[in-house]
Structure formats: C-alpha cells, structure tokens
N, CA, C and O of each residue as an XYZ file, in Angstrom:
692
protein
N      82.019     24.937     99.533
C      80.654     23.813     98.650
C      80.775     24.614     97.454
O      81.118     25.792     97.566
N      80.558     24.160     96.436
C      80.374     24.143     94.963
C      78.753     24.273     94.867
O      77.874     23.444     95.102
N      78.676     25.930     94.336
C      77.084     25.957     94.038
C      76.723     24.974     92.599
O      75.565     24.723     92.268
N      77.781     24.551     91.938
C      77.428     23.610     90.710
C      76.605     22.236     91.583
O      75.437     21.972     91.295
N      77.220     21.579     92.453
C      76.862     20.252     93.068
C      75.749     20.879     93.818
O      74.709     20.239     93.668
N      75.633     21.867     94.537
C      74.517     21.870     94.871
C      72.728     22.240     94.143
O      71.532     22.191     94.431
N      73.367     22.485     93.415
C      72.255     22.981     92.198
C      71.707     21.576     91.634
O      70.517     21.335     91.432
N      72.820     20.653     91.406
C      72.553     19.227     90.948
C      71.877     18.292     91.935
O      70.945     17.589     91.544
N      72.215     18.255     92.947
C      71.428     17.724     94.209
C      70.199     18.319     94.347
O      69.357     17.467     94.633
N      69.437     20.178     94.206
C      68.099     19.920     94.229
C      67.476     19.754     92.972
O      66.271     19.502     92.970
N      67.913     19.824     92.205
C      67.583     19.505     90.728
C      67.073     18.126     90.553
O      66.076     17.786     89.917
N      68.053     17.247     91.329
C      67.390     15.901     91.630
C      66.568     15.803     92.435
O      65.717     15.019     92.016
N      66.272     16.255     93.618
C      65.033     16.289     93.986
C      63.895     16.755     93.439
O      62.820     16.191     93.647
N      63.984     17.600     92.845
C      62.672     18.888     92.191
C      62.324     17.646     90.945
O      61.149     17.403     90.672
N      63.418     16.937     90.270
C      62.789     15.961     88.858
C      62.083     15.142     89.896
O      60.988     14.722     89.524
N      62.276     14.970     90.534
C      62.012     13.118     91.381
C      60.481     13.798     91.742
O      59.566     13.292     91.092
N      60.233     14.480     92.345
C      58.904     15.010     92.360
C      58.006     15.175     91.611
O      56.938     14.567     91.548
N      58.530     16.310     90.779
C      57.775     16.110     89.479
C      57.462     15.095     88.717
O      56.458     15.144     88.006
N      58.445     13.793     88.757
C      57.923     12.766     88.361
C      56.926     12.417     88.925
O      55.880     12.539     88.287
N      56.884     12.070     89.785
C      56.112     11.593     90.810
C      54.416     12.213     90.711
O      53.481     11.431     90.534
N      54.294     13.109     90.797
C      53.376     14.414     90.317
C      52.884     14.000     88.944
O      51.657     14.092     88.963
N      53.168     13.724     88.156
C      52.663     13.945     87.096
C      52.626     12.297     86.619
O      52.177     11.944     85.528
N      53.105     11.487     87.499
C      52.617      9.792     86.918
C      52.312      9.182     88.106
O      52.429      7.957     88.081
N      51.978      9.641     89.078
C      51.597      8.822     90.310
C      50.432      7.948     89.938
O      50.351      6.722     90.011
N      49.686      8.686     89.590
C      48.063      7.665     89.426
C      48.240      6.847     88.052
O      47.645      5.804     87.781
N      48.999      7.393     87.385
C      48.852      6.351     85.780
C      49.845      5.389     86.047
O      50.286      4.888     85.012
N      50.264      5.033     86.919
C      51.542      4.118     86.722
C      51.626      3.045     87.083
O      51.368      2.678     88.230
N      52.117      2.122     85.893
C      51.815      1.036     86.144
C      52.753     -0.054     86.356
O      52.581     -1.271     86.430
N      53.890      0.752     86.442
C      55.306     -0.110     86.585
C      55.961      0.657     88.016
O      56.320      1.834     87.994
N      56.012      0.164     88.713
C      56.757      0.668     90.153
C      58.181      0.948     90.057
O      58.817      1.601     90.885
N      58.582      0.491     89.142
C      60.106      1.191     88.773
C      60.365      2.511     88.622
O      61.430      3.097     88.811
N      59.180      2.995     88.221
C      59.259      4.506     87.831
C      59.700      4.950     89.076
O      60.811      5.414     89.335
N      58.352      4.705     90.155
C      58.639      5.565     91.688
C      59.317      5.026     92.396
O      59.626      5.670     93.400
N      59.665      4.169     92.312
C      61.474      3.262     92.677
C      62.384      4.511     92.794
O      62.758      5.239     93.713
N      62.583      4.430     91.378
C      63.693      5.145     90.706
C      64.053      6.659     91.416
O      65.092      7.187     91.810
N      62.060      7.216     91.339
C      62.234      8.652     91.543
C      62.570      8.908     93.222
O      63.325      9.705     93.777
N      61.611      7.806     93.775
C      61.990      8.361     95.471
C      64.253      8.147     95.634
O      65.105      8.953     96.008
N      64.361      6.641     95.115
C      65.888      6.790     95.142
C      66.466      8.438     95.162
O      66.990      9.181     95.992
N      65.898      8.546     93.271
C      66.667      9.747     93.271
C      66.241     11.162     94.378
O      67.035     12.078     94.592
N      64.927     11.090     94.950
C      64.641     11.959     95.836
C      65.678     12.048     97.154
O      66.280     13.093     97.401
N      65.834     10.743     98.038
C      66.723     10.271     98.800
C      68.271     10.562     98.122
O      69.101     11.094     98.860
N      68.502     10.356     97.288
C      69.891     10.766     96.878
C      70.260     12.458     96.743
O      71.236     13.148     97.037
N      68.863     12.722     96.107
C      69.676     14.357     95.956
C      69.962     15.001     97.220
O      70.984     15.654     97.431
N      68.913     14.774     98.162
C      68.810     15.285     99.526
C      70.189     14.617    100.286
O      70.827     15.499    100.860
N      70.675     13.514    100.392
C      72.307     13.031    100.662
C      72.992     13.652    100.276
O      73.936     13.901    101.026
N      72.996     14.271     98.977
C      73.988     15.535     97.987
C      74.011     16.171     98.550
O      75.069     16.323     99.160
N      72.710     17.219     98.873
C      72.808     18.356     99.550
C      73.740     18.497    100.841
O      74.662     19.269    101.106
N      72.927     17.077    101.787
C      73.480     17.314    103.137
C      74.911     17.209    103.353
O      75.616     17.909    104.080
N      75.287     16.071    102.492
C      76.497     16.230    102.106
C      77.344     17.358    101.774
O      78.144     17.803    102.597
N      77.226     17.795    100.730
C      77.967     19.177    100.595
C      77.875     20.305    101.415
O      78.614     21.290    101.400
N      76.676     20.033    102.303
C      76.583     21.260    103.205
C      77.689     21.011    104.489
O      78.093     21.910    105.226
N      77.975     19.955    104.552
C      78.887     19.417    105.929
C      80.219     19.536    105.536
O      81.066     19.715    106.412
N      80.627     19.449    104.076
C      82.091     19.105    103.297
C      82.417     20.728    103.307
O      81.637     21.444    102.679
N      83.167     21.139    103.768
C      83.886     22.307    103.765
C      85.108     22.178    103.437
O      85.682     23.232    103.712
N      85.884     21.345    102.940
C      87.171     21.286    102.520
C      87.707     22.524    101.378
O      87.122     22.746    100.318
N      88.595     23.052    101.717
C      89.032     23.486    100.265
C      88.232     24.893    100.308
O      88.474     25.835     99.554
N      87.413     24.883    101.140
C      87.020     26.434    100.842
C      87.016     27.461    101.635
O      86.766     27.476    102.840
N      87.393     28.615    100.709
C      87.785     30.121    101.629
C      86.798     30.483    102.585
O      85.599     30.403    102.320
N      87.235     30.883    103.699
C      86.525     31.165    105.271
C      85.543     32.623    104.471
O      84.672     33.233    105.090
N      85.791     32.817    103.576
C      84.538     33.974    103.395
C      83.637     33.245    102.642
O      82.491     33.676    102.775
N      83.739     32.280    101.885
C      82.950     31.335    101.364
C      82.043     30.652    102.111
O      80.835     30.557    101.893
N      82.629     30.212    102.939
C      82.168     29.608    104.200
C      80.883     30.204    105.198
O      79.776     29.809    105.562
N      81.684     31.305    105.378
C      80.604     32.437    106.267
C      79.698     33.255    105.668
O      78.725     33.588    106.345
N      79.840     33.842    104.030
C      79.864     34.625    103.189
C      78.112     34.531    103.706
O      77.795     33.539    104.363
N      77.295     35.330    103.461
C      75.746     35.232    103.307
C      75.354     34.182    102.227
O      75.167     33.018    102.581
N      75.213     34.572    100.837
C      75.596     33.648    100.149
C      75.449     32.260    100.036
O      74.517     31.645     99.519
N      76.756     31.703    100.725
C      76.791     30.510    100.868
C      75.575     30.280    101.965
O      74.449     29.947    101.594
N      75.861     30.457    103.130
C      74.580     30.424    103.983
C      73.490     30.222    103.642
O      72.942     29.120    103.662
N      72.920     31.445    103.210
C      71.525     31.134    102.401
C      71.087     30.081    101.695
O      70.046     29.426    101.730
N      72.234     30.026    100.936
C      71.930     28.860     99.871
C      71.480     27.413    100.279
O      70.528     26.770     99.836
N      72.742     26.930    101.586
C      72.360     26.008    102.233
C      71.125     25.933    103.162
O      70.948     24.815    103.645
N      70.471     26.633    103.420
C      69.279     26.961    104.324
C      68.280     26.675    103.414
O      67.674     25.613    103.554
N      67.989     27.423    102.504
C      67.089     27.459    101.763
C      67.137     26.032    101.021
O      66.286     25.199    101.331
N      67.880     25.797    100.276
C      68.285     24.577     99.908
C      67.588     23.295    100.524
O      66.899     22.500     99.885
N      67.939     23.220    102.112
C      67.955     22.502    102.514
C      66.163     22.289    102.847
O      65.511     21.245    102.823
N      65.791     23.455    103.097
C      64.310     23.659    103.467
C      63.315     23.296    101.985
O      62.238     22.699    102.008
N      63.984     23.813    100.796
C      63.290     23.502     99.638
C      63.367     21.617     99.729
O      62.385     20.890     99.578
N      64.319     21.299     99.918
C      64.357     19.784     99.760
C      63.643     19.002    100.315
O      63.192     17.985     99.788
N      63.400     19.439    101.682
C      62.329     18.881    102.948
C      61.087     19.137    102.260
O      60.224     18.261    102.196
N      60.927     20.336    101.712
C      59.479     20.589    101.167
C      59.063     19.512    100.154
O      57.933     19.029    100.085
N      60.166     19.175     99.334
C      59.606     17.923     98.170
C      59.868     17.127     98.912
O      59.521     16.102     98.326
N      60.240     16.856     99.804
C      60.494     15.621    100.360
C      59.199     15.158    100.662
O      58.610     14.220    100.123
N      58.767     15.963    101.656
C      57.153     16.297    102.575
C      55.763     15.739    101.215
O      54.982     14.788    101.178
N      56.063     17.022    100.186
C      55.268     16.323     98.815
C      55.139     15.168     98.415
O      54.056     14.601     98.554
N      56.292     14.496     97.780
C      56.224     13.243     97.621
C      55.740     11.978     98.213
O      55.195     11.056     97.607
N      56.136     12.086    100.080
C      55.370     11.505    101.041
C      53.910     11.688    100.892
O      53.094     10.859    101.294
N      53.576     12.904    100.247
C      52.020     12.835    100.785
C      51.457     12.330     99.700
O      50.344     11.812     99.781
N      52.139     12.402     98.514
C      51.442     11.806     96.937
C      51.643     10.021     97.167
O      50.694      9.285     96.898
N      52.640      9.589     97.556
C      52.751      8.651     97.888
C      52.026      7.502     98.548
O      51.758      6.331     98.277
N      51.779      8.560     99.774
C      50.843      7.810    101.062
C      49.484      8.117    100.354
O      48.545      7.576    100.938
N      49.048      9.001     99.006
C      47.966      9.004     99.114
C      47.292      7.949     98.163
O      46.182      7.438     98.309
N      48.297      7.714     97.054
C      48.320      6.285     96.396
C      48.627      5.339     96.677
O      48.718      4.493     95.788
N      49.047      4.868     98.482
C      49.290      4.064     98.265
C      48.782      3.143     99.581
O      48.783      1.935     99.817
N      48.283      4.524    100.422
C      48.134      3.845    101.930
C      49.218      4.943    102.426
O      50.210      5.429    101.883
N      48.518      5.153    103.868
C      49.226      5.944    104.571
C      50.586      4.992    105.360
O      50.457      3.823    105.724
N      51.393      5.511    105.450
C      52.823      4.981    106.196
C      53.408      4.545    104.890
O      54.553      4.119    105.043
N      52.914      4.511    103.448
C      54.057      3.731    102.672
C      55.390      4.680    102.448
O      56.458      4.148    102.145
N      55.307      5.719    102.566
C      57.046      6.633    102.533
C      57.771      6.184    103.484
O      58.771      5.467    103.422
N      57.222      6.640    104.400
C      57.764      6.078    105.886
C      58.599      5.076    106.076
O      59.762      4.995    106.471
N      57.359      3.917    105.533
C      57.882      2.601    105.340
C      59.352      2.320    104.558
O      60.392      1.830    104.998
N      59.011      2.832    103.220
C      60.484      2.699    102.378
C      61.348      3.489    102.695
O      62.488      3.147    102.380
N      61.202      4.721    103.367
C      62.775      5.531    104.348
C      63.073      4.945    105.111
O      64.259      5.014    105.432
N      62.017      3.870    105.973
C      62.734      3.665    106.910
C      63.230      1.928    106.777
O      63.990      1.484    107.638
N      62.787      1.121    105.764
C      63.326      0.257    105.017
C      64.928      0.613    104.533
O      65.803     -0.010    105.134
N      65.299      1.446    103.627
C      66.180      2.040    103.004
C      67.091      2.193    104.218
O      68.032      1.426    104.417
N      66.879      2.884    104.764
C      67.959      3.217    106.340
C      68.275      2.411    107.116
O      69.062      2.674    108.025
N      67.663      1.067    106.923
C      67.451     -0.030    107.881
C      68.262     -0.851    107.003
O      69.088     -1.592    107.534
N      68.167     -0.835    105.914
C      69.426     -1.978    105.012
C      70.553     -1.235    104.638
O      71.506     -1.916    104.258
N      70.741      0.357    104.645
C      71.751      0.981    104.292
C      72.805      0.537    105.750
O      73.973      0.154    105.814
N      71.922      0.759    106.639
C      72.685      0.224    108.670
C      73.347     -1.258    108.215
O      74.483     -1.514    108.616
N      72.757     -2.058    107.525
C      72.989     -3.477    107.378
C      73.988     -3.725    106.718
O      74.747     -4.651    107.005
N      74.169     -2.881    105.650
C      75.206     -2.852    104.975
C      76.320     -2.256    105.555
O      77.348     -2.929    105.483
N      76.411     -1.006    106.198
C      77.260     -0.509    107.132
C      78.040     -2.038    108.097
O      79.218     -2.398    108.113
N      77.103     -2.507    108.643
C      77.381     -3.344    109.855
C      77.866     -4.540    109.062
O      78.930     -4.776    109.633
N      77.756     -5.362    108.181
C      78.312     -6.062    107.015
C      79.603     -5.743    106.486
O      80.209     -6.686    105.976
N      80.171     -4.590    106.495
C      81.364     -3.964    105.854
C      82.412     -3.471    106.975
O      83.619     -3.277    106.830
N      81.936     -3.381    107.673
C      82.515     -3.566    109.538
C      82.720     -4.734    109.974
O      83.588     -4.661    110.845
N      82.222     -6.242    109.758
C      82.160     -7.150    109.984
C      83.500     -7.904    108.819
O      84.497     -8.599    109.014
N      82.813     -7.279    107.550
C      83.951     -7.973    106.332
C      85.490     -7.448    107.053
O      86.364     -8.195    107.492
N      85.503     -6.209    107.024
C      87.061     -5.698    107.676
C      87.050     -6.289    108.741
O      87.525     -7.365    108.376
N      86.865     -6.394    109.780
C      86.997     -7.068    111.002
C      87.786     -8.642    110.955
O      88.634     -9.263    111.596
N      87.019     -8.802    109.910
C      87.407    -10.567    109.778
C      88.503    -10.695    108.841
O      89.195    -11.695    109.030
N      88.944     -9.721    107.591
C      90.237     -9.527    107.272
C      91.001     -9.170    107.907
O      92.090     -9.520    107.454
N      91.124     -8.408    109.128
C      92.008     -7.930    110.098
C      92.268     -8.788    110.270
O      93.226     -9.159    109.592
N      91.651     -9.878    111.332
C      91.794    -10.809    111.934
C      92.678    -12.069    111.157
O      93.622    -12.679    111.658
N      92.154    -12.256    109.932
C      92.813    -12.838    109.004
C      94.179    -12.807    108.514
O      94.767    -13.760    108.004
N      94.746    -11.373    108.750
C      95.720    -10.671    108.697
C      96.594    -10.839    109.601
O      97.793    -10.880    109.327
N      96.145    -10.958    110.771
C      96.810    -11.160    112.346
C      97.082    -12.168    112.199
O      98.240    -12.454    112.501
N      96.276    -13.154    111.714
C      96.421    -14.859    111.846
C      98.326    -14.975    110.673
O      99.456    -15.364    110.966
N      97.773    -14.467    109.553
C      98.915    -14.840    108.971
C      99.947    -13.789    109.345
O     101.010    -14.354    109.086
N     100.183    -12.788    109.727
C     101.143    -12.362    110.342
C     101.779    -13.114    111.643
O     102.978    -12.925    111.850
N     101.028    -13.977    112.553
C     101.609    -14.615    113.686
C     102.249    -15.957    113.096
O     103.186    -16.491    113.689
N     101.693    -16.523    111.847
C     102.243    -17.470    111.606
C     103.077    -17.548    111.168
O     103.732    -18.577    111.334
N     103.698    -16.198    110.097
C     104.749    -15.666    109.474
C     105.975    -15.434    110.749
O     107.086    -15.861    110.435
N     105.870    -14.862    112.007
C     106.409    -15.038    112.894
C     106.852    -16.365    113.206
O     108.022    -16.745    113.151
N     106.068    -16.904    113.467
C     106.543    -18.178    114.285
C     107.161    -18.796    113.045
O     108.149    -19.194    113.663
N     107.338    -19.104    112.112
C     107.946    -19.144    110.768
C     108.863    -18.997    110.975
O     109.650    -19.943    111.017
N     109.266    -17.647    111.230
C     110.637    -16.849    111.339
C     111.375    -17.255    112.435
O     112.602    -17.347    112.393
N     110.420    -17.615    113.846
C     111.194    -17.733    114.841
C     111.760    -19.427    114.709
O     112.918    -19.778    114.936
N     110.728    -20.256    114.324
C     111.859    -21.454    114.044
C     112.869    -21.915    112.954
O     113.692    -22.796    113.199
N     112.766    -21.139    111.434
C     114.201    -20.736    110.924
C     115.347    -19.955    111.964
O     116.499    -20.354    112.138
N     114.906    -19.091    112.420
C     115.887    -18.732    113.688
C     116.443    -19.993    114.127
O     117.434    -20.610    113.736
N     115.483    -20.270    115.139
C     116.236    -21.384    116.102
C     116.862    -22.564    115.437
O     117.681    -23.345    115.922
N     116.422    -22.562    114.435
C     116.770    -23.689    113.378
C     118.387    -23.802    112.883
O     119.193    -24.732    112.901
N     118.461    -22.320    112.410
C     119.677    -21.691    112.099
C     120.563    -21.575    113.328
O     121.752    -21.890    113.275
N     119.990    -21.126    114.428
C     121.038    -21.171    115.506
C     121.323    -22.342    116.354
O     122.240    -22.383    117.174
N     120.324    -23.476    116.064
C     120.898    -25.024    116.550
C     121.917    -25.363    115.591
O     122.742    -26.177    116.006
N     122.074    -24.938    114.392
C     123.330    -25.096    112.999
C     124.533    -24.729    112.839
O     125.460    -25.097    112.117
N     124.316    -23.574    113.992
C     125.281    -22.851    114.101
C     126.056    -23.229    115.631
O     127.225    -22.921    115.864
N     125.578    -23.615    116.151
C     126.121    -23.987    117.642
C     126.919    -26.053    117.337
O     128.016    -26.525    117.636
N     125.870    -26.591    116.751
C     126.171    -27.853    115.837
C     127.614    -27.805    115.465
O     128.486    -28.651    115.664
N     127.707    -26.328    114.728
C     129.050    -26.255    113.834
C     129.649    -26.192    114.382
O     130.619    -26.937    114.240
N     129.608    -25.057    115.730
C     130.910    -24.322    116.297
C     131.444    -25.643    117.591
O     132.570    -25.552    118.079
N     130.751    -26.479    117.899
C     130.845    -27.424    118.587
C     131.719    -28.804    117.810
O     132.412    -29.654    118.368
N     131.401    -28.659    116.380
C     132.181    -29.745    115.697
C     133.909    -29.423    115.271
O     134.908    -30.026    114.880
N     133.480    -28.128    115.630
C     134.623    -27.332    114.883
C     135.648    -27.475    116.125
O     136.831    -27.810    116.068
N     134.804    -27.098    117.379
C     135.689    -27.190    118.734
C     136.211    -28.696    119.074
O     137.383    -28.971    119.328
N     135.515    -29.290    119.048
C     135.630    -30.821    119.149
C     137.069    -31.306    117.770
O     138.091    -31.740    118.302
N     137.105    -31.239    116.403
C     138.330    -31.695    115.819
C     139.214    -30.756    116.242
O     140.305    -31.314    116.128
N     139.374    -29.773    116.619
C     140.716    -28.963    117.264
C     141.031    -29.424    118.468
O     142.210    -29.146    118.687
N     140.500    -30.048    119.436
C     141.148    -30.989    120.362
C     141.000    -31.931    120.345
O     140.984    -32.568    121.398
N     140.792    -32.580    119.014
C     141.323    -34.008    119.042
C     139.908    -34.981    118.832
O     139.687    -35.760    117.905
N     139.384    -34.792    119.539
C     138.204    -35.959    119.777
C     137.319    -36.672    119.158
O     136.455    -35.901    118.742
N     137.095    -37.690    118.895
C     136.728    -38.438    117.838
C     135.845    -37.477    116.683
O     135.499    -36.316    116.903
N     135.571    -38.231    115.421
C     134.882    -37.472    114.399
C     133.304    -37.893    114.778
O     133.043    -39.005    115.238
N     132.518    -37.105    114.586
C     131.010    -37.389    114.639
C     130.536    -39.091    114.177
O     129.740    -39.907    114.642
N     131.406    -39.081    113.134
C     130.869    -41.045    112.897
C     131.408    -41.772    113.565
O     130.854    -42.838    113.838
N     133.080    -41.374    114.232
C     133.603    -41.917    114.857
C     132.580    -42.282    116.727
O     132.376    -43.339    117.325
N     132.272    -41.104    116.996
C     131.206    -40.932    118.179
C     130.103    -41.656    117.892
O     129.974    -42.669    118.581
N     129.297    -41.452    117.112
C     127.889    -41.820    116.486
C     128.150    -43.883    116.315
O     127.315    -44.684    116.737
N     129.335    -44.246    115.691
C     129.352    -45.269    116.416
C     130.051    -46.166    117.243
O     130.297    -47.373    117.250
N     130.289    -45.179    117.939
C     130.981    -45.900    119.362
C     132.342    -46.144    119.212
O     132.936    -46.789    120.076
N     133.015    -45.636    118.056
C     134.505    -46.473    117.791
C     135.268    -45.650    118.969
O     136.453    -45.880    119.215
C-alpha cells in the first residue's frame, strides 16, 4: 500500500465533508452536494481497496506498525467523516436521506454488475454458438471432401477394371 494512495483517498473524503459543511444550507444546486457525496464514497472505496491490496509490498511494510496504524486510523477517519456528512445531509433534507442515497448507489452498482455478467454470458453463448456452427461447417466440408475422394477412388478403380465410363453408365449404354 502506497502512502500517497491512502492520502489521496482520505483527502477526497475530507474535502467532500468540508464542502458539505460550508455549503449545505446555502446550496441551490443539488449537483454540488451530489458530487461531494460521490467523492466521499469514492474516497472511502479507494481507502478500502488500498487496504485490501497488498501486491508487490514487502512483508515488513505490510506488518509494520506504521502501515497498520495508517490503515486503521484512516478507516476510522473515513467512517467518522461519512457519519458527519450523513448527519449534515439528513438535517438539511430529512432523516434517512443519506442512507437512501447510499442504498440506491449500492443497488445501482449491483445492477450494473449483474448486467455486466449477463452481457458476458450472452457474449460467451454467441461465441459458443459460432464455434458450433464453424465445427458443423468443417464437418460438412470434411465429409464432402471424403465423398469426393471415395468417388474418385471408385472411378479410378472402375477405369482400371475396364468398366463402362461414368457417362456410359449414366446413359445406360
């Protein structure tokens, strides 16, 4: 976990709350509040992602007191700031507003994940169908080629035996 990544996440959280604190009662445009809430949730998500991602980090850095302390304190600061923002928004727009925002965001994210899974499933199904069609086509070509080879071999055999030619056989001569 890189310290600069953590700082970026926690700064995003703090800036969002500072914006809400300074403009919650005077805001005439909802976009500012929406952006601040989104930044808060994104910053919190960045912190959580950085906490769980340990790739390429030395064991000493992962288990060092400095790293562990940063993770825990930053997570608590983010939770505290999230609570502060929820109180400000609920006071301004009514109890449960912040929870409704967070719940709706989570629902939409889940729907987007499910949609992406469905799209991937449909794409794989189409790819499987295309492979099946190609396999059938190759099978038909191979069967046709085999029939041509057999017919050719029979004609060569018939000509070597002195049997009537195909055109004579066809016309019944």
